[in-house]
C-alpha positions as a printed NumPy array, in Angstrom:
array([[ 71.947, -22.74 , -21.394],
       [ 68.603, -21.229, -20.339],
       [ 67.902, -20.457, -23.843],
       [ 67.806, -24.068, -25.264],
       [ 64.376, -25.744, -24.551],
       [ 64.025, -29.622, -23.668],
       [ 62.368, -30.238, -26.861],
       [ 65.474, -29.002, -28.838],
       [ 67.632, -30.964, -26.93 ],
       [ 65.356, -34.052, -27.327],
       [ 65.754, -33.055, -31.326],
       [ 69.436, -32.978, -31.29 ],
       [ 69.771, -36.046, -29.653],
       [ 67.365, -38.044, -32.222],
       [ 69.574, -36.212, -34.942],
       [ 72.413, -37.536, -33.526],
       [ 71.411, -40.815, -32.988],
       [ 70.098, -41.032, -36.596],
       [ 73.16 , -39.184, -38.291],
       [ 75.392, -41.632, -36.389],
       [ 73.627, -44.786, -37.347],
       [ 73.754, -43.208, -41.342],
       [ 77.267, -41.844, -41.097],
       [ 78.774, -44.573, -39.622],
       [ 76.954, -47.651, -40.223],
       [ 74.604, -46.793, -43.224],
       [ 71.854, -47.695, -41.082],
       [ 68.545, -45.721, -41.538],
       [ 66.908, -45.499, -38.196],
       [ 63.045, -44.646, -37.706],
       [ 62.275, -42.507, -34.409],
       [ 59.174, -43.629, -32.455],
       [ 56.926, -41.724, -30.193],
       [ 59.104, -39.963, -27.544],
       [ 57.643, -40.767, -24.143],
       [ 58.245, -38.13 , -21.356],
       [ 59.74 , -40.191, -18.677],
       [ 62.723, -42.715, -18.408],
       [ 60.994, -46.043, -18.533],
       [ 62.371, -49.195, -16.52 ],
       [ 64.553, -51.101, -19.235],
       [ 65.741, -54.526, -19.03 ],
       [ 68.437, -54.55 , -21.613],
       [ 71.082, -56.953, -22.671],
       [ 73.151, -53.944, -23.442],
       [ 73.25 , -50.165, -22.102],
       [ 75.554, -47.735, -22.766],
       [ 75.782, -44.537, -20.431],
       [ 77.395, -41.23 , -20.994],
       [ 77.224, -38.295, -18.433],
       [ 77.053, -34.931, -19.413],
       [ 78.304, -31.961, -17.213],
       [ 78.26 , -28.388, -17.751],
       [ 75.347, -25.77 , -17.576],
       [ 73.26 , -28.714, -17.893],
       [ 73.846, -31.628, -16.339],
       [ 72.298, -35.346, -17.036],
       [ 72.74 , -38.592, -18.914],
       [ 72.491, -39.939, -22.441],
       [ 71.585, -43.779, -22.02 ],
       [ 71.266, -45.946, -25.299],
       [ 69.662, -49.527, -24.206],
       [ 69.327, -52.343, -26.702],
       [ 68.907, -56.243, -26.974],
       [ 71.92 , -58.437, -27.761],
       [ 70.714, -58.983, -31.204],
       [ 70.785, -55.358, -32.121],
       [ 74.192, -55.018, -30.526],
       [ 75.621, -57.664, -32.235],
       [ 74.6  , -56.047, -35.611],
       [ 75.75 , -52.306, -34.426],
       [ 79.143, -53.822, -33.601],
       [ 79.609, -55.703, -36.677],
       [ 78.783, -52.767, -38.831],
       [ 80.66 , -50.168, -36.523],
       [ 83.713, -51.986, -35.917],
       [ 83.552, -53.735, -39.351],
       [ 83.897, -57.315, -37.875],
       [ 82.359, -60.218, -39.441],
       [ 81.601, -61.602, -35.733],
       [ 81.134, -59.684, -32.79 ],
       [ 82.246, -61.065, -29.694],
       [ 80.827, -59.829, -26.129],
       [ 84.051, -57.362, -25.889],
       [ 83.092, -56.044, -29.421],
       [ 79.809, -55.33 , -28.569],
       [ 80.874, -53.398, -25.346],
       [ 83.42 , -51.656, -27.039],
       [ 80.766, -50.449, -30.143],
       [ 77.88 , -49.755, -27.714],
       [ 80.007, -47.508, -25.927],
       [ 81.38 , -45.893, -28.923],
       [ 77.781, -45.251, -30.11 ],
       [ 76.674, -43.794, -26.687],
       [ 79.851, -41.714, -27.   ],
       [ 79.088, -40.39 , -30.704],
       [ 75.612, -39.596, -30.085],
       [ 76.796, -37.622, -26.7  ],
       [ 79.657, -36.134, -28.575],
       [ 77.122, -34.811, -31.235],
       [ 75.095, -33.288, -28.533],
       [ 78.303, -31.46 , -27.045],
       [ 79.228, -30.168, -30.5  ],
       [ 76.053, -28.426, -30.956],
       [ 75.805, -27.075, -27.78 ],
       [ 79.505, -26.182, -26.963],
       [ 79.266, -23.909, -30.155],
       [ 76.143, -22.13 , -29.095],
       [ 76.757, -21.93 , -25.27 ],
       [ 80.186, -23.555, -24.213],
       [ 80.722, -25.355, -20.925],
       [ 79.526, -28.733, -22.169],
       [ 81.467, -31.737, -20.865],
       [ 81.22 , -35.536, -21.224],
       [ 82.043, -38.177, -19.126],
       [ 83.565, -41.561, -20.439],
       [ 81.079, -43.944, -21.658],
       [ 79.935, -46.951, -19.129],
       [ 78.763, -49.857, -20.627],
       [ 76.318, -52.187, -18.519],
       [ 73.793, -54.918, -18.998],
       [ 70.608, -55.971, -16.759],
       [ 67.702, -53.716, -15.587],
       [ 67.31 , -49.699, -15.282],
       [ 64.632, -48.868, -13.134],
       [ 63.064, -45.628, -11.969],
       [ 64.507, -44.853,  -8.391],
       [ 60.88 , -44.685,  -6.688],
       [ 60.287, -48.1  ,  -8.225],
       [ 61.009, -50.873,  -5.192],
       [ 63.587, -53.527,  -6.211],
       [ 62.175, -57.05 ,  -6.912],
       [ 64.239, -59.326,  -4.819],
       [ 64.083, -62.086,  -7.34 ],
       [ 65.905, -60.411,  -9.989],
       [ 69.416, -59.703,  -9.045],
       [ 71.477, -56.541,  -9.589],
       [ 69.892, -53.367, -11.137],
       [ 70.587, -49.76 , -11.158],
       [ 68.102, -46.86 , -10.198],
       [ 67.822, -43.863, -12.382],
       [ 66.158, -40.744, -12.071],
       [ 62.631, -40.779, -13.622],
       [ 62.875, -37.079, -14.927],
       [ 63.654, -37.293, -18.686],
       [ 62.521, -38.799, -22.015],
       [ 62.419, -42.151, -23.903],
       [ 62.813, -42.247, -27.528],
       [ 62.503, -45.636, -29.403],
       [ 64.296, -46.284, -32.716],
       [ 64.19 , -49.222, -35.064],
       [ 65.164, -50.013, -38.478],
       [ 62.497, -50.478, -41.192],
       [ 63.263, -54.299, -41.346],
       [ 63.394, -54.209, -37.418],
       [ 66.887, -55.735, -37.487],
       [ 68.083, -53.028, -34.992],
       [ 66.104, -51.661, -32.157],
       [ 66.905, -49.353, -29.38 ],
       [ 65.835, -46.926, -26.82 ],
       [ 67.793, -43.411, -26.262],
       [ 66.736, -41.839, -22.593],
       [ 67.776, -38.396, -21.873],
       [ 67.523, -36.848, -18.655],
       [ 68.918, -33.595, -17.308]])
């Protein structure tokens, strides 16, 4: 995969996120400014999918509960989204975005595999940042990567997609 730039990967993830929302939920997402780091995130719901092969890393989707409920209702076509529906929807969303990444690069370069989606809640912070003893459990992530914020025009859905490889 040496012929693929990180910028191409970012563009693929942006397109995959927007296409997934449009195709499965008829929701138009606007991408914000790409930050060249994985920021600490305190989210209600986070979906993580590992990538293995010629490039190894993670795709992480973090959002608040209100946005996650909206996604779950639309993606799963339910009137009310309980915690189990939210977990399923965020896992499926992360899996779909990672799947679009895999499809694009597997066709061109082969050797791209995805892990099962992991859905968690709480704080993600960079590994170099010391833990705050007042804050309960947290997960440390590597800090090399990008964060891409997305939102709908009306603000009903907002999320961050983080990629590091």
